[in-house]
C-alpha positions as CSV (number, residue, x, y, z in Angstrom):
1,X,-13.3,-21.5,-5.6
2,X,-11.9,-19.7,-8.8
3,X,-12.4,-16.2,-9.5
4,X,-15.4,-15.3,-11.3
5,X,-17.5,-12.2,-12.2
6,X,-21.2,-11.6,-13.1
7,X,-21.2,-8.5,-15.0
8,X,-23.6,-6.0,-13.2
9,X,-24.1,-8.4,-10.1
10,X,-21.2,-9.5,-8.6
11,X,-17.1,-10.6,-8.4
12,X,-15.6,-13.5,-6.4
13,X,-11.8,-13.9,-6.3
14,X,-9.2,-15.1,-4.1
15,X,-5.7,-13.8,-4.1
16,X,-4.0,-17.3,-5.0
17,X,-6.0,-16.9,-8.4
18,X,-4.7,-13.3,-9.2
19,X,-1.7,-12.9,-11.1
20,X,0.8,-10.8,-9.2
21,X,1.9,-8.1,-11.8
22,X,5.2,-6.5,-11.2
23,X,4.2,-2.8,-11.7
24,X,7.5,-1.1,-11.0
25,X,10.7,-2.5,-9.7
26,X,9.6,-1.5,-6.1
27,X,6.4,-2.9,-6.3
28,X,4.2,-6.3,-6.9
29,X,0.5,-6.0,-6.8
30,X,-2.8,-8.0,-7.2
31,X,-6.1,-6.0,-8.2
32,X,-9.7,-6.5,-7.7
33,X,-11.8,-3.9,-9.0
34,X,-15.3,-2.7,-9.4
35,X,-16.9,0.2,-11.0
36,X,-16.4,2.3,-7.9
37,X,-14.0,0.3,-5.5
38,X,-10.5,-1.4,-6.0
39,X,-8.7,-3.4,-3.9
40,X,-4.8,-3.6,-4.7
41,X,-2.9,-6.0,-2.4
42,X,0.8,-4.7,-2.9
43,X,4.2,-6.4,-1.8
44,X,6.6,-3.5,-1.8
45,X,10.1,-4.2,-2.1
46,X,12.8,-3.6,0.7
47,X,14.2,0.0,0.2
48,X,11.1,1.0,-2.1
49,X,10.4,4.9,-2.2
50,X,7.8,6.6,-4.1
51,X,7.6,9.9,-4.4
52,X,5.1,12.7,-4.0
53,X,1.7,12.1,-6.2
54,X,-2.2,12.3,-6.2
55,X,-5.1,10.2,-6.8
56,X,-8.3,11.3,-7.7
57,X,-9.8,8.3,-5.4
58,X,-10.0,8.3,-1.9
59,X,-7.4,6.1,-0.5
60,X,-7.3,3.7,2.5
61,X,-3.9,1.6,3.2
62,X,-3.9,-1.6,5.8
63,X,-0.5,-2.4,6.1
64,X,-0.7,-6.4,6.9
65,X,3.5,-6.7,7.4
66,X,6.4,-4.3,7.9
67,X,6.4,-0.7,7.9
68,X,5.6,2.2,5.5
69,X,6.3,5.8,6.3
70,X,4.0,8.4,4.3
71,X,4.6,12.1,3.6
72,X,1.5,14.0,4.0
73,X,1.0,17.9,4.2
74,X,4.4,18.3,5.6
75,X,4.0,15.8,8.3
76,X,5.8,12.3,8.7
77,X,3.4,9.3,9.6
78,X,4.8,5.6,10.1
79,X,2.2,3.0,9.7
80,X,3.1,-0.3,10.9
81,X,1.6,-3.8,10.7
82,X,-2.1,-3.8,11.9
83,X,-2.5,-0.2,11.4
84,X,-4.0,2.1,8.5
85,X,-4.2,5.4,7.0
86,X,-6.6,7.2,5.1
87,X,-5.6,9.6,2.5
88,X,-8.5,12.2,1.0
89,X,-8.6,12.6,-2.4
90,X,-6.3,15.1,-4.3
91,X,-4.2,15.4,-1.4
92,X,-0.2,15.1,-2.3
93,X,1.8,12.1,-0.5
94,X,4.6,10.1,-0.8
95,X,5.5,6.7,0.5
96,X,8.5,4.5,1.6
97,X,9.4,1.3,3.0
98,X,10.9,1.5,6.5
99,X,13.5,-1.2,7.9
100,X,15.2,-4.0,6.3
101,X,12.5,-5.9,5.1
102,X,9.8,-6.0,2.8
103,X,5.8,-4.5,3.5
104,X,2.7,-5.9,2.6
105,X,-0.3,-3.9,2.4
106,X,-4.2,-3.4,1.1
107,X,-4.6,-0.3,-0.9
108,X,-8.4,0.4,-1.1
109,X,-9.2,3.2,-3.8
110,X,-12.8,4.7,-3.5
111,X,-14.1,6.7,-6.7
112,X,-17.9,7.6,-6.5
113,X,-18.3,9.8,-9.5
114,X,-16.4,7.8,-11.9
115,X,-15.3,4.4,-12.8
116,X,-12.2,3.1,-11.0
117,X,-9.2,2.6,-13.4
118,X,-6.5,-0.2,-13.2
119,X,-3.7,2.5,-13.1
120,X,-4.2,3.7,-9.8
121,X,-1.9,2.7,-7.2
């Protein structure tokens, strides 16, 4: 099945049909988005370290393989394979890859009052 979109009705896609864009030197990502929800499949390279930042969108990160460490509100939270974390809109957070391997994770962003852009990460 090929990816396709019927404007205003639905979008169907497959990770194998989406290009993996090299967003930064630490990260490759594939994006599937609607007006209010964005799913970003990320491949974090070993040693990746992302400084504190915020999003207007609510974020859920589901780690599929490897371990990410998040810095949130003065706390450190480790999220490993099969675990997930929800980060509320506007909450400053940082993340980094733990260990000597890459990490694969799904990041879901929800923006109920505005259109989600492809710039969220």
